[in-house]
C-alpha positions, -999 to +999 in steps of 0.1 A: -640-577+752-673-562+742-657-539+717-672-551+684-707-550+669-730-577+684-767-581+688-780-570+722-795-541+741-792-503+737-779-485+768-773-447+773-736-449+779-711-424+793-678-427+775-648-426+798-612-424+784-584-432+809-554-413+796-520-411+813-524-373+816-561-368+821-593-389+824-621-377+801-658-383+799-685-376+773-722-382+773-745-379+742-781-379+732-801-382+700-793-406+672-761-419+656-764-397+626-777-367+646-761-367+680-758-340+706-732-337+733-750-336+766-719-332+788-682-336+789-656-334+817-619-339+824-598-344+855-561-349+860-549-385+861-531-391+895-494-391+889-479-425+880-514-442+884-517-452+847-488-465+827-491-478+792-529-482+796-523-502+828-540-489+859-514-494+886-531-475+915-568-483+914-576-464+946-563-431+933-580-436+899-613-444+916-611-411+935-604-391+903-631-410+884-656-402+911-648-365+908-650-368+870-685-384+870-698-357+894-691-332+866-709-352+840-745-341+837-760-374+827-782-397+848-770-429+832-752-455+853-738-473+823-702-469+811-683-475+779-645-474+783-614-487+764-579-501+765-551-490+743-513-490+740-490-520+737-515-539+758-538-544+728-531-568+700-551-563+668-547-581+635-567-589+604-567-626+595-582-644+565-607-673+569-628-693+544-661-677+534-693-693+545-681-707+578-707-713+605-704-692+637-691-721+656-665-730+630-655-693+626-651-690+663-629-721+665-607-710+636-602-676+652-592-693+685-567-714+666-553-683+648-552-663+680-530-689+697-503-677+674-510-640+680-507-638+718-476-646+738-497-660+766-526-685+772-559-675+756-574-682+790-558-649+800-571-630+771-603-609+765-608-616+728-633-603+702-636-603+665-655-587+636-660-600+600-650-571+577-660-586+544-645-605+514-608-602+509-597-580+481-571-603+467-588-637+472-626-637+469-628-672+484-616-657+517-630-631+542-611-606+563-617-609+600-604-583+625-592-599+658-585-578+689-575-589+723-558-578+755-550-593+789-581-600+811-566-580+839-566-547+819-604-551+813-612-563+848-595-534+866-616-510+847-648-529+855-637-530+892-633-492+892-668-486+880-682-513+903-667-494+932-685-463+920-719-480+916-717-479+878-721-507+853-695-513+826-713-524+794-685-519+769-647-522+769-636-511+735-603-507+717-594-470+718-585-468+681-619-481+672-636-456+694-617-428+677-627-442+643-664-443+654-662-406+663-645-398+630-672-416+611-700-399+630-685-365+620-676-375+584-703-398+571-685-404+538-658-423+557-683-450+565-693-455+529-690-492+521-686-485+484-659-458+487-624-464+475-610-436+497-584-446+523-582-425+554-554-424+579-564-414+615-535-400+635-542-396+673-514-382+695-519-380+732-495-376+761-474-407+756-487-426+725-493-420+689-520-442+673-519-445+635-550-463+621-563-467+586-600-465+578-614-481+546-651-486+537-660-478+573-636-503+590-602-501+606-580-522+585-546-513+600-533-499+633-500-492+649-493-477+683-460-460+690-444-444+721-445-409+709-466-381+724-468-347+739-448-356+770-417-355+747-426-319+738-433-309+774-399-324+785-380-305+758-397-272+767-392-278+805-355-286+800-351-254+780-371-231+802-365-245+836-402-247+843-419-278+857-438-301+834-472-291+849-465-254+843-454-262+807-486-281+800-507-253+814-488-227+793-492-249+762-529-252+766-534-215+773-512-205+744-487-187+766-455-206+758-425-183+757-410-172+724-379-193+733-401-224+729-411-218+693-381-236+678-388-266+701-425-267+690-413-266+653-389-295+660-416-316+676-440-307+648-415-319+622-411-351+642-449-355+640-448-352+602-419-377+600-438-402+621-469-399+598-449-402+566-432-434+579-465-449+590-481-442+556-451-457+538-451-488+560-489-492+554-488-488+517-458-510+512-473-539+533-510-538+521-530-540+489-536-503+491-509-482+474-520-448+486-538-428+513-563-401+503-572-384+536-556-377+570-576-370+601-558-355+631-571-361+667-557-360+702-544-334+726-513-327+705-534-308+679-546-283+705-514-265+694-525-250+660-489-249+648-487-287+647-519-292+627-509-264+603-475-280+597-491-313+590-515-297+565-486-279+548-464-310+546-493-332+532-508-306+509-517-333+483-539-350+509-572-339+524-561-332+560-588-325+586-590-318+623-626-328+634-646-301+652-668-322+676-681-289+690-695-276+657-731-285+666-724-279+703-705-245+704-713-241+741-685-264+749-659-244+729-633-226+749-605-202+739-580-229+743-601-259+731-619-249+699-624-284+684-626-309+712-599-330+695-587-344+728-622-358+736-625-379+705-619-413+722-644-405+749-669-393+722-664-425+702-671-446+734-703-426+742-715-432+706-717-469+715-750-458+730-765-461+695-751-497+689-765-527+707-744-540+736-741-578+741-742-576+779 
């Protein structure tokens, strides 16, 4: 998995995010600290073709991705994409300081045998050294991420069939964090003591990740997303799920749905509180200072406002990736929060790729 920082070559990458509800793409230009969005696009994901990040109907996804790329105004043939959901295992382990690359690689393989419930021959594995451990200065923290080979390979096959070249397959939470750091440079400060929670809620999953000194030090993925809200509204109104989604995006939900949105919004707050509590009780960090909200759920302003109200002692932000590119704003998508994963993938254009 080419998802971490390695020496290599710079490529102009199109970031493609395979979601269970839509497939999104972003292309950028410029520099890491001064980027511009060149293009973005979104197409519906064929029904039942992607489940828990697994692409179960490649032919249908190929057709949709072909349509997506036709709408991306970028000449690059290079792709950065990602895996997410329960298919990804991510953990920080401790190793001795000063190990050679060979010894570090061997120790990580040994540790990884305990992490994955299948043979390492079936795993795409990568790691990144985060720095000296806070509690034991003779140790270093190493982030290890991996997923089944087949999940990476099917994405490569899709782009091969479209005449594109996949240069990066990242972990979605790391792509989101990259986008957040690009928009809030203080969050990549290696000397900062600030702890930032990133909450991304899509159609089916909620990703809770913690950013500290520019690195993801904790992540948890839960089966909780906007489909829960859509189902609740559909059951109440008698409308179909697609009609509900359209009404939600266009801000035309009936008044009878307001109580349901409030209930879902309170559930979002509850999930965030539980995740913060779980993180602070199981790590050396006893508090979180900031919360960043991303994902399609926060297209509904009421949800973001409720989170801000409930966490008024925190700095709560919803990134506006369109701030320097207002031409992409629409009445129903003011911030681009649902494109953050694709943006983070596109930003790999400014980091060397090992392949």
